[in-house]
C-alpha positions in Angstrom: 62.6 57.9 143.7 60.2 55.4 142.0 62.2 54.9 139.1 65.4 53.0 139.1 68.8 54.5 139.1 70.1 54.3 135.7 66.4 56.3 134.5 66.9 59.0 137.0 70.5 59.8 136.1 69.3 60.2 132.4 66.7 62.5 133.6 68.7 64.1 135.7 71.3 65.3 132.7 68.7 66.2 130.5 67.4 68.8 132.7 70.9 70.3 133.1 71.5 70.1 129.8 68.2 71.9 128.8 68.7 75.0 131.8 72.1 74.9 129.8 70.1 76.1 126.7 67.6 78.0 128.8 70.9 80.1 130.7 72.6 80.7 127.0 68.9 81.9 125.0 68.4 84.3 127.9 71.5 85.8 127.3 71.3 85.6 123.5 67.7 87.7 124.7 69.2 90.0 126.3 72.1 90.8 123.6 68.9 90.9 121.5 66.7 93.0 123.2 69.3 95.3 124.4 70.7 96.1 120.7 67.1 96.9 119.5 66.4 99.5 122.3 70.5 101.4 122.2 70.1 100.9 118.4 71.6 104.6 117.6 69.9 103.5 113.3 66.6 102.9 115.1 63.7 105.1 114.2 62.8 105.7 118.3 61.3 109.4 117.3 59.1 108.5 114.9 57.6 105.4 116.5 57.5 107.1 119.3 55.9 110.4 118.3 52.6 107.2 117.2 52.7 107.0 121.0 53.0 103.6 120.4 56.1 102.2 120.4 54.7 99.4 122.0 58.0 97.4 120.9 60.4 98.9 122.6 58.3 97.8 126.1 58.6 94.3 124.8 61.9 94.6 124.3 62.3 95.6 128.1 60.8 93.0 128.8 62.2 90.3 127.0 65.8 92.1 128.9 64.4 90.6 132.0 62.8 87.8 131.2 66.6 86.5 129.5 68.6 87.9 133.0 65.3 85.9 134.8 65.7 83.2 132.8 70.0 82.8 133.0 69.6 83.1 137.2 66.5 80.9 137.4 68.1 78.3 134.3 71.4 77.8 136.8 69.2 77.5 140.3 67.2 74.9 138.1 70.3 73.0 137.7 70.8 73.6 141.3 68.2 71.9 141.8 68.6 69.3 139.5 71.8 68.1 140.6 70.6 68.3 144.8 67.5 66.6 144.2 66.1 69.6 146.2 61.9 69.2 146.0 62.2 72.5 147.8 64.8 74.6 145.1 62.9 73.2 142.2 58.7 74.4 143.4 60.9 77.6 143.9 62.5 77.5 140.0 58.8 76.0 138.8 57.0 78.8 140.1 59.0 81.3 139.0 59.6 80.2 135.6 56.4 80.1 135.0 56.0 83.5 137.0 59.0 84.7 134.0 57.0 82.5 131.2 54.0 84.4 131.3 56.1 87.7 131.2 58.0 86.6 128.2 54.2 85.6 126.5 53.4 89.5 126.7 56.4 90.0 125.1 55.9 87.8 121.9 52.6 88.8 121.9 52.7 92.1 121.9 56.3 92.7 119.7 54.5 90.0 116.8 51.6 91.8 116.5 53.0 94.9 116.5 53.5 96.1 113.0 49.7 96.0 112.4 49.4 99.7 114.2 51.7 101.2 111.8 50.4 101.8 108.0 52.1 104.5 106.3 48.6 106.6 107.7 49.9 107.0 110.3 53.1 108.0 110.1 51.6 110.4 107.0 49.6 112.0 109.9 52.6 112.4 112.2 54.6 113.5 109.8 52.6 116.6 108.1 51.6 118.0 112.4 55.2 118.1 113.8 57.6 117.6 110.2 59.4 121.8 111.1 56.1 122.5 113.2 56.8 126.4 113.7 56.4 126.2 117.6 57.6 122.7 119.1 55.3 121.1 121.0 58.0 119.7 123.1 61.1 118.1 123.0 60.3 115.8 120.2 58.0 117.2 118.1 62.2 118.2 117.6 63.4 115.0 117.5 60.8 114.8 114.8 61.9 116.8 112.7 65.7 115.9 113.0 64.8 112.7 112.5 63.0 113.3 108.9 66.0 114.8 107.9 68.0 112.1 108.9 65.7 109.6 107.3 65.0 111.6 104.6 69.3 112.4 103.3 70.3 109.1 104.7 67.7 106.8 102.5 67.9 109.4 99.5 63.8 109.7 100.0 60.8 111.8 100.4 57.9 111.7 102.4 56.1 109.0 103.9 54.7 107.7 100.4 56.8 110.1 98.4 57.1 113.9 97.0 53.4 114.6 96.4 52.7 113.7 99.9 53.9 117.8 100.2 51.9 118.2 97.8 48.4 116.8 98.3 47.8 117.6 101.8 48.3 120.3 104.5 51.1 119.9 106.8 53.2 122.4 109.0 55.5 122.3 106.5 53.3 124.2 104.1 51.9 126.8 106.4 55.8 127.8 106.5 57.2 127.5 103.3 54.8 128.4 99.6 54.9 126.2 97.1 56.9 127.9 94.8 60.4 127.9 95.9 60.0 124.6 98.8 57.3 122.3 96.5 58.9 119.7 99.4 61.3 120.1 102.1 65.2 120.8 100.6 66.1 117.0 101.8 64.4 115.5 99.1 66.9 117.7 96.6 69.5 115.1 95.0 72.6 116.8 97.4 76.1 116.4 96.1 79.2 116.0 98.9 79.1 119.6 100.2 75.0 118.8 100.9 74.1 121.2 98.1 71.4 120.6 95.6 73.0 119.7 92.4 70.5 121.5 90.4 67.8 123.5 93.1 65.6 124.8 90.2 65.7 121.0 88.5 64.7 119.5 92.0 61.6 122.4 92.5 60.6 121.9 89.0 60.7 118.2 90.1 63.0 116.6 87.0 63.8 113.2 87.1 67.5 112.5 88.9 67.3 115.9 90.6 65.6 115.0 93.2 64.2 112.0 95.2 60.9 110.3 93.3 60.8 107.8 95.9 58.8 107.6 99.7 60.7 106.3 102.7 57.8 104.3 103.7 60.2 101.5 103.6 63.1 102.6 105.4 61.1 103.1 108.3 58.9 99.9 108.3 61.7 97.5 107.3 63.8 98.4 111.1 60.6 98.0 112.6 59.5 94.7 110.5 62.9 92.7 112.0 63.3 94.5 115.0 59.8 93.4 115.5 59.8 89.9 114.6 62.9 89.2 116.2 61.7 89.8 120.0 59.1 87.5 119.5 59.8 84.8 116.6 63.4 84.1 119.1 61.4 84.7 121.5 58.3 81.9 121.5 61.2 79.9 120.1 62.8 80.0 123.8 59.6 79.8 125.6 58.5 76.9 123.4 61.7 74.8 124.3 61.8 76.1 127.8 58.0 74.7 127.8 59.6 71.3 127.9 62.4 72.1 130.5 59.8 73.0 132.3 57.3 69.5 132.2 61.1 67.9 132.6 61.5 69.5 135.8 57.3 68.8 136.9 57.9 65.5 136.3 61.3 65.3 138.3 60.1 67.2 141.1 57.1 65.4 141.6 59.8 62.0 142.1 61.4 63.3 145.0 60.6 61.6 147.7 
């Protein structure tokens, strides 16, 4: 090396420490992304029906990137300690490829929420909820997910019960307005799962039906997952970039 032995040891120590952090971040990124794709309370069926489930694609990329970062951090540590130009060159090339994939994952996740406005979910709900002849299992999952969403969050429709009154829908095609102004799951239910006051719910009497929409219950988890994958990924990229620059400098000085 062209530098003094003390400087070399300091640089080696910093690079080893940097790669240890990269490896730990890789494990954390993998764990986070696994949670996103496997969350039992996630709105995946709703997102799948919109034909735009990019957050899950970003999370799957994040899983493999996290594993790659962990493996490459080990290679980097060994290469730094042994001062192996060949090993470090392999490390640098593979890290640049991994860096590009993670950048794509972060950008996809960061821009994902902009594509899901209330209108997107409203159109999906009106066309697919309780469709008389479901085209595939996705339509059945859509109805089940909406039923569960409205029950758990005590909400109705996307923006509110008026969604079922102001727009035509698959639900309205099979239910008359007098008996079913909105789905039964929009009613306030008792412990047995029955409407507290069915007539009051039909008439829209406050206290007997859920007047708030479900959009916040949908967008909340989606935005949380998207920002988690995106900004944690960007933070890892910033750290990895510094470690990568240091490794390139170290590699260039190995004789």
